[in-house]
C-alpha positions, 0 to 999 in steps of 0.5 A, spaced: 144 141 876 145 146 870 147 153 871 140 158 874 142 163 869 142 158 863 136 157 864 132 158 871 130 152 875 122 150 877 122 148 884 115 146 887 113 144 894 106 141 895 104 148 896 108 153 892 111 153 886 117 158 884 119 160 878 123 165 875 119 172 875 114 174 869 112 181 868 105 177 868 105 176 876 106 184 877 098 185 879 099 179 884 107 182 886 103 188 888 098 186 892 106 183 896 109 189 896 102 193 898 102 190 904 103 194 910 103 188 914 109 185 910 113 190 909 116 189 916 119 182 914 122 184 907 130 185 906 131 191 903 139 192 906 143 193 900 138 195 895 135 201 892 129 202 894 125 199 900 120 194 896 113 198 899 109 199 893 102 202 892 103 202 884 103 198 878 107 202 875 112 202 881 112 195 881 113 194 874 120 197 874 122 194 879 120 187 876 124 190 869 130 190 873 129 184 876 129 181 870 135 185 868 139 182 874 138 175 872 139 177 864 146 180 868 148 174 872 147 178 878 141 174 882 135 169 881 128 172 883 123 167 883 116 168 884 113 164 889 106 161 886 100 159 891 098 153 887 091 153 889 090 159 887 096 159 882 096 167 884 104 170 885 103 171 893 111 173 894 118 172 891 125 170 893 131 172 891 138 168 891 144 170 890 151 166 890 158 167 892 161 165 899 154 167 903 150 166 898 144 171 900 137 169 901 131 173 901 124 172 902 119 177 901 112 175 902 105 176 903 103 177 911 097 171 910 103 166 909 108 169 914 107 162 918 110 156 919 107 152 915 108 155 909 115 157 911 117 151 912 117 149 905 120 155 903 125 155 907 126 147 905 126 148 897 130 153 899 136 149 903 135 143 898 137 147 892 140 153 893 147 151 895 148 147 889 145 152 884 149 158 887 155 153 889 154 157 895 158 155 902 153 158 906 146 161 906 145 167 910 137 171 911 135 176 915 129 175 919 127 181 924 127 179 931 118 179 930 119 175 925 118 169 930 115 165 925 120 165 921 126 165 926 123 158 929 123 155 921 130 158 920 133 155 927 129 148 926 132 147 918 140 148 922 140 156 920 144 159 926 145 167 929 150 170 924 154 173 929 160 178 925 163 182 929 163 189 927 158 189 922 152 193 924 149 191 916 148 183 918 144 185 925 138 180 925 141 175 920 141 167 920 146 163 917 146 155 914 152 153 911 153 147 906 155 140 909 159 139 903 164 145 904 
């Protein structure tokens, strides 16, 4: 596959399209990032803020940062578009390295097995190769029962890095080709 920083791929599942975030997604994404029921599932570890927004101005500033980070090849933030409405219902962030970090932020109504299966499957099937990652780690708090079940179904295991409280509630999947 091509380098995702030269041309960001568009990935598709039965119900979703994942593509690079665009400024036109701001209003839709504000619905996600202002969703108080979804906010507890966001992985904001090592981020500059908590992604809890109330205004379009806040959302736009963050989107400017995400787009700049992509241009600087720091990470890719995909918008998750629900095909049946055409609206962005969340985002996925991924960046590579030994442990590629996967962040999944979606509206609470999509924090269900049927949707998470598609999102995690497309991530596993593409991100190891696209980001040259030996492992992918992702966070799922204990209350994220559906997310944890899907992660385990797709071969993720509890990530137990001793003496590292920054990795509490993380799950890891190794790339089988390494």
